[in-house]
Structures are given as structure tokens and as C-alpha cells.
C-alpha atoms as an extended CHARMM CRD file, in Angstrom:
* protein
*
       129  EXT
         1         1  MET       CA             87.5430000000      100.1200000000      145.8270000000  PROA      1               0.0000000000
         2         2  PRO       CA             88.8670000000      103.3150000000      144.2050000000  PROA      2               0.0000000000
         3         3  ASN       CA             90.4570000000      102.9870000000      140.7820000000  PROA      3               0.0000000000
         4         4  LYS       CA             93.3050000000      105.4940000000      140.9420000000  PROA      4               0.0000000000
         5         5  LYS       CA             94.8830000000      104.2470000000      137.7000000000  PROA      5               0.0000000000
         6         6  TYR       CA             91.7400000000      104.8940000000      135.6310000000  PROA      6               0.0000000000
         7         7  ALA       CA             91.2430000000      108.2980000000      137.2440000000  PROA      7               0.0000000000
         8         8  LYS       CA             94.8500000000      109.2220000000      136.4180000000  PROA      8               0.0000000000
         9         9  GLU       CA             94.2790000000      108.3090000000      132.7590000000  PROA      9               0.0000000000
        10        10  TRP       CA             91.4580000000      110.8780000000      132.6280000000  PROA      10              0.0000000000
        11        11  LEU       CA             93.6150000000      113.4260000000      134.4520000000  PROA      11              0.0000000000
        12        12  ASN       CA             96.4890000000      112.8870000000      132.0170000000  PROA      12              0.0000000000
        13        13  LEU       CA             94.1550000000      113.6560000000      129.1190000000  PROA      13              0.0000000000
        14        14  ALA       CA             92.8580000000      116.7270000000      130.9610000000  PROA      14              0.0000000000
        15        15  GLU       CA             96.4140000000      117.9520000000      131.5440000000  PROA      15              0.0000000000
        16        16  LYS       CA             97.0590000000      117.8180000000      127.7890000000  PROA      16              0.0000000000
        17        17  ASN       CA             94.0130000000      120.0300000000      127.1810000000  PROA      17              0.0000000000
        18        18  LEU       CA             95.1510000000      122.4470000000      129.8990000000  PROA      18              0.0000000000
        19        19  GLU       CA             98.6570000000      122.6260000000      128.4910000000  PROA      19              0.0000000000
        20        20  THR       CA             97.2830000000      123.2230000000      124.9950000000  PROA      20              0.0000000000
        21        21  ALA       CA             95.0720000000      126.0270000000      126.3140000000  PROA      21              0.0000000000
        22        22  ARG       CA             98.0460000000      127.5960000000      128.1240000000  PROA      22              0.0000000000
        23        23  LEU       CA            100.1660000000      127.5100000000      124.9610000000  PROA      23              0.0000000000
        24        24  LEU       CA             97.3720000000      128.9950000000      122.8570000000  PROA      24              0.0000000000
        25        25  ILE       CA             96.8110000000      131.7670000000      125.3990000000  PROA      25              0.0000000000
        26        26  LYS       CA            100.5200000000      132.5500000000      125.3760000000  PROA      26              0.0000000000
        27        27  GLU       CA            100.3350000000      132.8990000000      121.5800000000  PROA      27              0.0000000000
        28        28  ARG       CA             97.1030000000      134.9360000000      121.8390000000  PROA      28              0.0000000000
        29        29  HSD       CA             95.3940000000      132.4160000000      119.5790000000  PROA      29              0.0000000000
        30        30  TYR       CA             91.6740000000      132.2980000000      118.7930000000  PROA      30              0.0000000000
        31        31  THR       CA             89.7370000000      132.4620000000      122.0440000000  PROA      31              0.0000000000
        32        32  ASP       CA             86.8990000000      130.2440000000      120.8430000000  PROA      32              0.0000000000
        33        33  ILE       CA             89.4170000000      127.4610000000      120.1620000000  PROA      33              0.0000000000
        34        34  ILE       CA             91.1080000000      127.9950000000      123.5340000000  PROA      34              0.0000000000
        35        35  GLY       CA             87.6960000000      127.7970000000      125.1770000000  PROA      35              0.0000000000
        36        36  ILE       CA             87.0880000000      124.3450000000      123.7230000000  PROA      36              0.0000000000
        37        37  GLU       CA             90.3970000000      123.1410000000      125.1940000000  PROA      37              0.0000000000
        38        38  ILE       CA             89.4380000000      124.5860000000      128.5810000000  PROA      38              0.0000000000
        39        39  GLN       CA             86.0240000000      122.9280000000      128.4690000000  PROA      39              0.0000000000
        40        40  GLN       CA             87.5640000000      119.5880000000      127.5640000000  PROA      40              0.0000000000
        41        41  ALA       CA             90.0810000000      119.9090000000      130.4070000000  PROA      41              0.0000000000
        42        42  VAL       CA             87.3290000000      120.5140000000      132.9500000000  PROA      42              0.0000000000
        43        43  GLU       CA             85.1350000000      117.7500000000      131.5370000000  PROA      43              0.0000000000
        44        44  LYS       CA             87.9170000000      115.1650000000      131.6330000000  PROA      44              0.0000000000
        45        45  THR       CA             89.0280000000      116.2870000000      135.0880000000  PROA      45              0.0000000000
        46        46  MET       CA             85.5360000000      115.7850000000      136.4600000000  PROA      46              0.0000000000
        47        47  LYS       CA             85.1200000000      112.4690000000      134.6720000000  PROA      47              0.0000000000
        48        48  ALA       CA             88.2330000000      111.3000000000      136.5360000000  PROA      48              0.0000000000
        49        49  VAL       CA             86.1020000000      111.2140000000      139.6830000000  PROA      49              0.0000000000
        50        50  TYR       CA             83.6400000000      108.8680000000      137.9730000000  PROA      50              0.0000000000
        51        51  GLY       CA             86.5710000000      106.6770000000      136.9820000000  PROA      51              0.0000000000
        52        52  PHE       CA             88.0020000000      106.7900000000      140.4940000000  PROA      52              0.0000000000
        53        53  TYR       CA             84.7510000000      105.4010000000      141.8850000000  PROA      53              0.0000000000
        54        54  ASN       CA             84.2250000000      102.9450000000      139.0030000000  PROA      54              0.0000000000
        55        55  VAL       CA             80.9900000000      104.6670000000      138.0210000000  PROA      55              0.0000000000
        56        56  LYS       CA             79.9700000000      104.5240000000      134.3770000000  PROA      56              0.0000000000
        57        57  ILE       CA             81.1200000000      107.7590000000      132.7730000000  PROA      57              0.0000000000
        58        58  PRO       CA             78.2160000000      109.6460000000      131.2330000000  PROA      58              0.0000000000
        59        59  ARG       CA             78.2970000000      110.7080000000      127.6160000000  PROA      59              0.0000000000
        60        60  THR       CA             77.7680000000      114.3780000000      128.3020000000  PROA      60              0.0000000000
        61        61  HSD       CA             79.6970000000      117.5930000000      127.8720000000  PROA      61              0.0000000000
        62        62  ASN       CA             77.4940000000      119.4360000000      130.3550000000  PROA      62              0.0000000000
        63        63  LEU       CA             79.7470000000      120.5220000000      133.1990000000  PROA      63              0.0000000000
        64        64  SER       CA             76.8350000000      121.2680000000      135.5390000000  PROA      64              0.0000000000
        65        65  VAL       CA             75.7750000000      117.6100000000      135.4000000000  PROA      65              0.0000000000
        66        66  LEU       CA             79.3380000000      116.4620000000      136.0720000000  PROA      66              0.0000000000
        67        67  TYR       CA             79.7150000000      119.0190000000      138.8800000000  PROA      67              0.0000000000
        68        68  ASP       CA             76.6170000000      117.6530000000      140.6240000000  PROA      68              0.0000000000
        69        69  PHE       CA             78.1870000000      114.1940000000      140.7110000000  PROA      69              0.0000000000
        70        70  VAL       CA             81.6810000000      115.3370000000      141.7070000000  PROA      70              0.0000000000
        71        71  THR       CA             80.4300000000      117.4630000000      144.5910000000  PROA      71              0.0000000000
        72        72  GLN       CA             78.9080000000      114.3710000000      146.1700000000  PROA      72              0.0000000000
        73        73  TYR       CA             82.4920000000      113.3290000000      146.9250000000  PROA      73              0.0000000000
        74        74  LEU       CA             84.5070000000      116.5110000000      147.3150000000  PROA      74              0.0000000000
        75        75  ASP       CA             83.9950000000      120.1370000000      148.0970000000  PROA      75              0.0000000000
        76        76  LEU       CA             84.2340000000      122.5170000000      145.1410000000  PROA      76              0.0000000000
        77        77  GLU       CA             82.3820000000      125.3900000000      146.7810000000  PROA      77              0.0000000000
        78        78  GLU       CA             85.0640000000      127.8430000000      145.6380000000  PROA      78              0.0000000000
        79        79  ILE       CA             83.9330000000      127.1280000000      142.0690000000  PROA      79              0.0000000000
        80        80  ASN       CA             81.1100000000      129.3500000000      140.8800000000  PROA      80              0.0000000000
        81        81  ILE       CA             78.4990000000      127.3720000000      138.9310000000  PROA      81              0.0000000000
        82        82  ASP       CA             78.0790000000      130.3640000000      136.5860000000  PROA      82              0.0000000000
        83        83  ASP       CA             81.7240000000      129.9400000000      135.5510000000  PROA      83              0.0000000000
        84        84  LEU       CA             81.0280000000      126.3020000000      134.7060000000  PROA      84              0.0000000000
        85        85  ILE       CA             78.0360000000      127.2800000000      132.5950000000  PROA      85              0.0000000000
        86        86  ILE       CA             80.2250000000      129.7090000000      130.6430000000  PROA      86              0.0000000000
        87        87  ILE       CA             82.9080000000      127.0540000000      130.1740000000  PROA      87              0.0000000000
        88        88  SER       CA             80.2840000000      124.4960000000      129.1030000000  PROA      88              0.0000000000
        89        89  ASP       CA             79.0990000000      126.9110000000      126.4410000000  PROA      89              0.0000000000
        90        90  TYR       CA             82.5710000000      126.9610000000      124.8680000000  PROA      90              0.0000000000
        91        91  TYR       CA             81.9160000000      123.4040000000      123.7390000000  PROA      91              0.0000000000
        92        92  ASP       CA             78.1480000000      123.3360000000      123.4400000000  PROA      92              0.0000000000
        93        93  VAL       CA             77.6050000000      126.6920000000      121.7370000000  PROA      93              0.0000000000
        94        94  ASN       CA             80.8920000000      127.9430000000      120.3250000000  PROA      94              0.0000000000
        95        95  ARG       CA             81.8820000000      124.9940000000      118.1640000000  PROA      95              0.0000000000
        96        96  TYR       CA             79.5450000000      125.9140000000      115.3390000000  PROA      96              0.0000000000
        97        97  PRO       CA             78.1360000000      129.1710000000      114.0060000000  PROA      97              0.0000000000
        98        98  GLY       CA             74.5990000000      130.0690000000      114.8820000000  PROA      98              0.0000000000
        99        99  PRO       CA             72.5190000000      132.5350000000      116.8630000000  PROA      99              0.0000000000
       100       100  LYS       CA             74.2590000000      131.7870000000      120.1860000000  PROA      100             0.0000000000
       101       101  TYR       CA             77.8180000000      131.7330000000      118.7840000000  PROA      101             0.0000000000
       102       102  ASN       CA             80.0000000000      133.9910000000      120.9010000000  PROA      102             0.0000000000
       103       103  ILE       CA             83.7120000000      134.7430000000      120.7970000000  PROA      103             0.0000000000
       104       104  PRO       CA             84.9820000000      135.1010000000      124.3800000000  PROA      104             0.0000000000
       105       105  ASP       CA             87.4550000000      137.8850000000      125.1080000000  PROA      105             0.0000000000
       106       106  PHE       CA             90.8910000000      137.2290000000      126.5820000000  PROA      106             0.0000000000
       107       107  ASP       CA             89.9100000000      138.3390000000      130.0800000000  PROA      107             0.0000000000
       108       108  GLU       CA             87.1330000000      135.7490000000      130.1270000000  PROA      108             0.0000000000
       109       109  ILE       CA             89.4450000000      133.0440000000      128.7600000000  PROA      109             0.0000000000
       110       110  GLU       CA             92.1210000000      133.8310000000      131.3410000000  PROA      110             0.0000000000
       111       111  HSD       CA             89.5200000000      133.6360000000      134.1020000000  PROA      111             0.0000000000
       112       112  SER       CA             88.1640000000      130.3640000000      132.7010000000  PROA      112             0.0000000000
       113       113  ILE       CA             91.5790000000      128.7370000000      132.6130000000  PROA      113             0.0000000000
       114       114  SER       CA             92.1650000000      129.7490000000      136.2230000000  PROA      114             0.0000000000
       115       115  VAL       CA             88.8510000000      128.0410000000      137.1010000000  PROA      115             0.0000000000
       116       116  ALA       CA             89.9150000000      124.9440000000      135.1480000000  PROA      116             0.0000000000
       117       117  GLU       CA             93.2810000000      124.8690000000      136.9180000000  PROA      117             0.0000000000
       118       118  LYS       CA             91.5970000000      125.1470000000      140.3510000000  PROA      118             0.0000000000
       119       119  ILE       CA             89.3060000000      122.2390000000      139.5280000000  PROA      119             0.0000000000
       120       120  TYR       CA             92.1850000000      120.1670000000      138.1640000000  PROA      120             0.0000000000
       121       121  SER       CA             94.3320000000      120.8740000000      141.2250000000  PROA      121             0.0000000000
       122       122  ARG       CA             91.5370000000      120.1050000000      143.6520000000  PROA      122             0.0000000000
       123       123  ILE       CA             90.6220000000      116.8190000000      141.9560000000  PROA      123             0.0000000000
       124       124  ILE       CA             94.1640000000      115.5580000000      141.4180000000  PROA      124             0.0000000000
       125       125  ASN       CA             94.9300000000      116.2510000000      145.0950000000  PROA      125             0.0000000000
       126       126  TYR       CA             91.7740000000      114.3510000000      146.0290000000  PROA      126             0.0000000000
       127       127  ILE       CA             92.7320000000      111.3610000000      143.8490000000  PROA      127             0.0000000000
       128       128  ASP       CA             96.3210000000      111.3660000000      145.1680000000  PROA      128             0.0000000000
       129       129  ALA       CA             95.2980000000      111.5830000000      148.8460000000  PROA      129             0.0000000000
């Protein structure tokens, strides 16, 4: 039996990350920090589907892994997997300095938040249906 309440808890957390990212974009804040908020929003949004189906939520930040699970239940074909890889890297690569550290530009961040908002909208509509 679906667990809408648990899924909504994950979606509420995701909404906070989305709202934080929106505010930081409006202030033209550091894009690497905004990227982490976007990644967390997408991660928590996708983990809501695990919660909805009472499946143990994996301890991963890899959005491709989460996407593979989510797409077993709903269609996200409008989401480009390359966009998810970029968003995953905000958390996996851009949190700490090193050879792969990359500061995304504002165009990329604005595109990434639009991807995150599409995913959030699609999943919340699925949970609410």
C-alpha cells in the first residue's frame, strides 16, 4: 500500500532545497552552493518515490541510480540523463576542491533548477494522483 505521508515528508524537504536555490539564484549567490541545493532537491524528490512504495531508501547521492528506480514507476522521459549527471556532480564533485572541481555558470544553474522543478512537479503530481 502506498505511503503518501512518508513521500510527502521527502517532498517537503525537497521543496525547502528548491526554495533555497531559488532565493540564492535571485541574489546571484555562489553557483557551486546553489548547485548543491539543486542536487539535494532532486535527490530528495526522487527518494520520495522510494518512500511512497515503502522501499528502503538507498544511501546514495547518485541521481542516475535514483532515476533508474523512479522510472520503473513513472515516465520521466522529458528529463535528459546528461542533465542528471551534471546535477549529481554538484554534490559529488563540487563540494570539495580537487582536480574535478568546477564552478557552474549561471546559465547552467538556471537550466539545472528548471530540470529540478520539472522532476519535482512530475513526482508530486504522481504522489497526489
